[in-house]
C-alpha positions in Angstrom: 16.1 16.7 9.6 16.8 20.3 9.7 18.1 22.4 7.0 18.9 26.1 6.8 20.8 28.4 5.1 21.9 31.5 5.0 22.8 33.6 1.6 24.7 36.7 1.4 23.8 38.6 -2.2 26.4 41.1 -3.5 25.3 43.8 -6.2 24.9 41.1 -8.8 25.6 37.6 -7.4 25.8 35.4 -4.7 28.9 35.7 -2.6 28.6 33.6 0.0 26.1 30.6 1.1 26.1 29.3 4.7 24.6 25.8 5.6 23.6 24.1 8.8 22.2 20.3 8.8 21.4 19.0 11.7 20.4 15.2 12.1 18.6 13.3 14.5 18.5 9.6 15.4 17.4 7.4 17.6 20.1 5.1 18.8 19.4 1.4 17.4 20.0 -1.5 19.9 23.3 -1.3 22.0 22.9 2.7 22.1 20.2 4.8 24.5 19.0 7.7 23.6 19.0 10.3 20.8 22.1 10.8 18.9 23.1 14.2 17.2 25.2 15.4 14.3 25.7 19.2 12.7 27.5 19.5 9.1 28.2 23.1 8.6 28.8 23.4 4.7 30.4 27.0 3.4 30.6 28.0 -0.2 32.5 30.9 -1.2 32.4 32.8 -4.6 36.0 33.3 -5.0 35.7 34.8 -8.9 33.6 34.9 -11.6 34.5 34.5 -15.8 33.2 36.5 -18.9 32.1 34.9 -21.7 31.4 31.2 -20.3 30.7 28.8 -23.5 27.9 27.2 -22.1 24.5 27.0 -23.8 21.8 29.3 -22.2 18.2 29.5 -21.7 16.8 32.5 -23.0 13.5 31.6 -21.3 15.4 31.7 -17.9 18.3 34.1 -16.2 20.4 30.8 -15.3 21.5 27.8 -16.9 22.9 24.3 -15.2 26.1 23.0 -15.2 27.7 20.0 -12.5 29.3 20.9 -9.8 32.7 19.6 -9.4 34.6 18.8 -6.1 38.2 18.8 -5.5 38.0 15.0 -4.6 36.5 14.4 -8.4 40.1 14.6 -9.6 41.7 11.6 -6.9 41.9 8.6 -8.3 38.8 6.7 -7.9 40.4 3.4 -7.0 42.4 4.9 -4.2 38.7 6.6 -3.1 36.8 3.6 -3.1 40.1 1.9 -0.7 39.9 4.8 1.8 36.1 4.6 2.1 36.3 1.1 2.8 38.8 1.2 5.0 37.0 4.4 6.9 34.0 2.0 7.2 35.7 -1.0 9.1 37.6 1.0 11.3 34.7 3.0 11.9 33.2 -0.3 13.1 36.3 -2.1 15.0 35.9 1.7 17.1 32.4 0.8 17.9 33.1 -2.2 19.8 36.6 -0.9 21.1 35.1 1.9 23.1 31.4 -0.2 24.3 32.3 2.0 27.9 31.9 5.2 26.3 28.1 6.2 25.2 29.4 10.0 23.7 32.1 8.6 21.8 30.7 5.5 20.9 27.4 7.2 19.7 29.5 9.8 17.7 31.3 6.8 16.1 27.5 5.4 15.2 26.4 8.9 13.2 30.0 8.3 11.0 29.2 4.8 10.7 26.0 5.5 8.9 26.9 8.6 7.0 30.1 6.0 5.9 27.3 3.7 5.0 25.2 6.2 3.0 28.3 7.0 0.7 28.9 3.9 -0.6 27.9 1.3 -4.0 25.7 -1.7 -3.5 29.2 -3.8 -4.5 31.3 -1.6 -1.7 29.1 -2.4 0.9 28.8 -6.1 0.3 32.3 -5.9 0.8 32.0 -3.8 3.8 29.9 -7.0 5.1 32.1 -9.4 4.7 35.0 -7.7 6.7 33.0 -6.4 9.5 29.8 -8.4 10.4 31.2 -10.1 13.5 29.6 -8.8 16.9 31.3 -7.0 19.8 32.1 -8.7 23.3 27.9 -7.8 24.2 27.0 -9.2 21.0 25.7 -6.3 19.6 26.9 -6.1 15.7 27.5 -2.2 14.9 27.3 -3.1 11.2 24.2 -4.3 11.3 22.5 -1.6 13.0 24.0 1.1 10.7 22.8 -0.8 7.6 19.6 -0.8 9.3 19.9 2.9 10.2 21.6 3.8 6.4 18.5 4.0 4.7 20.1 4.4 1.1 19.4 2.3 -1.5 22.3 0.6 -1.4 22.3 -0.5 2.1 17.9 -1.5 1.4 19.3 -4.0 -1.4 22.0 -5.3 0.4 19.5 -6.1 3.6 17.5 -7.7 1.3 20.0 -9.7 -0.3 21.2 -10.8 3.3 17.5 -12.0 4.2 17.4 -13.7 0.6 20.1 -15.4 1.7 19.2 -16.3 5.8 22.5 -14.5 7.0 20.2 -12.8 8.6 18.3 -14.1 12.5 14.9 -14.3 11.7 14.3 -12.0 15.1 15.8 -9.1 12.8 13.7 -9.3 10.3 10.9 -7.1 11.7 13.5 -4.3 12.8 14.7 -4.6 8.7 11.0 -4.1 7.5 10.1 -1.0 9.6 13.4 0.8 8.2 12.6 0.0 4.9 9.2 2.1 5.3 11.3 5.1 5.9 14.4 4.5 3.6 15.7 7.6 1.9 14.9 8.5 -1.6 12.5 5.3 -2.4 13.3 4.0 -5.7 12.3 1.3 -8.6 15.3 -0.7 -7.0 14.7 -0.9 -3.7 11.3 -2.0 -4.8 12.3 -4.8 -6.9 14.2 -6.4 -3.9 11.4 -6.0 -1.7 9.3 -7.8 -4.2 11.9 -10.8 -4.4 12.0 -11.2 -0.7 8.1 -10.9 -1.3 8.3 -14.6 -2.7 9.1 -16.2 1.0 5.3 -16.2 2.3 6.6 -16.1 5.7 7.2 -12.4 6.4 5.1 -11.3 3.2 2.2 -9.4 5.1 4.6 -7.3 7.2 7.1 -6.8 4.2 3.9 -5.4 2.1 3.1 -2.8 4.6 6.9 -1.2 4.1 6.6 -1.8 0.6 3.6 0.0 0.4 4.8 3.0 1.8 7.9 3.1 -0.3 5.7 3.0 -3.6 3.6 5.8 -1.8 6.8 8.1 -1.6 8.2 7.1 -4.4 4.8 8.2 -6.1 5.0 10.8 -4.8 8.1 12.5 -6.3 7.3 10.9 -10.1 6.7 12.6 -13.0 5.3 9.4 -14.8 1.9 7.6 -13.7 3.5 5.4 -11.1 1.5 2.7 -12.4 4.0 2.2 -15.0 7.1 1.4 -13.2 7.4 -2.4 -13.5 8.3 -2.8 -10.5 5.4 -1.1 -8.6 3.2 -3.3 -11.2 4.6 -6.4 -9.9 3.8 -5.3 -6.5 0.2 -4.4 -7.5 0.2 -8.1 -8.7 2.0 -9.9 -5.8 -0.9 -8.0 -3.1 -3.5 -8.9 -5.6 -2.7 -12.8 -5.3 -2.2 -12.5 -1.1 -5.5 -10.8 -1.4 -7.0 -13.8 -3.0 -4.8 -16.2 -0.9 -6.3 -15.1 2.5 -9.8 -14.8 1.7 -9.4 -18.6 0.2 -7.9 -19.3 2.9 -10.5 -17.6 5.5 -7.6 -15.5 7.1 -9.3 -11.9 8.4 -6.0 -10.9 10.5 -3.7 -11.7 7.1 -6.4 -9.8 5.3 -6.5 -6.8 7.2 -2.8 -6.5 7.3 -2.8 -6.2 3.5 -6.1 -4.1 3.4 -3.6 -2.1 5.0 -1.3 -2.1 2.7 -3.1 -1.8 -0.1 -4.3 1.6 1.4 -0.7 2.6 2.0 -0.1 2.4 -1.7 -2.6 4.4 -3.5 -3.0 2.3 -6.3 -6.5 2.7 -8.2 -5.7 -1.0 -9.8 -6.7 -1.8 -6.5 -9.9 -0.7 -6.6 -11.9 -3.9 -8.0 -10.4 -6.2 -4.9 -12.0 -3.1 -2.8 -15.5 -3.2 -4.4 -15.6 -6.6 -4.0 -14.2 -6.9 0.0 -17.2 -3.5 0.5 -19.9 -5.1 -1.1 -19.6 -8.4 0.1 -22.4 -8.0 3.2 -21.0 -11.7 4.2 -17.6 -10.6 5.1 -16.0 -9.3 9.0 -17.5 -5.9 9.4 -13.7 -4.7 10.4 -12.6 -6.3 7.1 -15.5 -4.1 5.0 -14.3 -1.1 7.4 -10.6 -1.5 6.4 -11.3 -2.1 2.3 -13.7 1.0 2.6 -10.9 3.5 4.3 -8.0 2.1 2.3 -9.3 4.9 -0.5 -7.2 7.3 1.3 -4.7 7.7 -1.1 -6.1 6.3 -4.3 -6.3 9.4 -6.7 -9.4 11.1 -6.9 -10.1 10.7 -10.6 -10.2 7.0 -10.0 -14.0 5.5 -10.0 -15.1 5.9 -6.5 -18.4 4.6 -7.4 -18.7 2.2 -4.4 -18.0 4.8 -2.2 -21.4 6.6 -3.1 -23.6 3.2 -3.1 -22.5 2.4 0.5 -23.1 5.7 1.8 -26.6 6.1 0.2 -27.8 2.8 0.5 -29.9 3.4 4.1 -29.7 -0.7 4.9 -25.7 -0.7 4.6 -24.1 -1.1 8.4 -24.1 3.2 10.3 -19.9 2.6 10.2 -19.8 1.5 7.1 -21.9 4.7 5.8 -19.8 6.8 7.9 -16.2 5.8 6.6 -17.6 6.1 3.1 -18.8 9.3 3.4 -15.1 10.3 4.7 -13.3 9.0 2.0 -15.7 10.8 -0.7 -15.1 14.1 1.2 -11.7 13.6 0.6 -12.1 14.5 -3.2 -15.6 17.0 -2.5 -16.9 18.1 -5.8 -20.1 19.3 -7.0 -21.4 15.8 -8.0 -20.7 14.2 -4.6 -22.3 17.3 -2.8 -25.3 16.7 -4.8 -25.2 12.6 -3.8 -24.7 14.0 0.0 -27.8 16.6 0.0 -30.4 13.4 -2.1 -28.6 11.1 0.3 -30.0 13.3 3.5 -32.9 14.4 1.8 -34.2 10.9 2.1 -33.0 10.0 5.3 -36.2 9.1 8.1 -33.3 10.4 10.9 -30.4 12.4 11.1 
């Protein structure tokens, strides 16, 4: 996505703003190539008023107020019905214009934009009306929901997976779409937590959830570990690691370790420590546990990395991986550890 704005300033005010948003999408199944859409918005100052009765923050030269659009004056019920009818019409149009690739690509972009504007309840209604397949067995609404990436789309897809209304072979593409959802929210994580109760698809879904949690934590002002949905996800990760360890399922443990690394949650450090210090574990698993520190905050306990790096009896690959993770949070203390270790090395 590319967003550009040009501002035209007057003497004391901004008189005009031109914004262009360009979105490029890789076409889903049934389409080929890359489709692109451009949205041009123009804001023009029509008039100004003196003595506006709004509270003014003396510390700043501006104030915040709601931005209202003309559509807000319409009957909300009529607007909702109109939006639903537009989506249904677009889905039918996609099946009608199967031979016109350009028109079909344009309509698919329209469908994705329309879906993003709908609430979860509206999306449920659309699914009931338009979940049909075209003549070539293409299901445009499903691909639209996968591409959509809004909270409503993610939650609806989660519901459909839970109720087995979606073929199992579509789950991988849906999980991948979850990882790239727009504006991750606790509600999205909650939907994934519900799906995680089905252990069949758990490892891949854990990966998708970990990417969402990382992006959610990047925009949260409060500590991410205090969000109930994140806490539940972390508990699931811990339980999954323990189950895979007891079953001696190394391939599954590797996937879960990747999810731990993606999420960057310090609460999982004890599990990482156990794996790194367990010399009977496969080397690739110990390396994955070491590399899983990559997104964990620097103020967390990273002593196990220093221990692994300082030990001359440790595997060389583990020592190198521990050094790399230590240097992500380099400070004077870590530099001291590295210097003293190098001084004791028999060879370098």
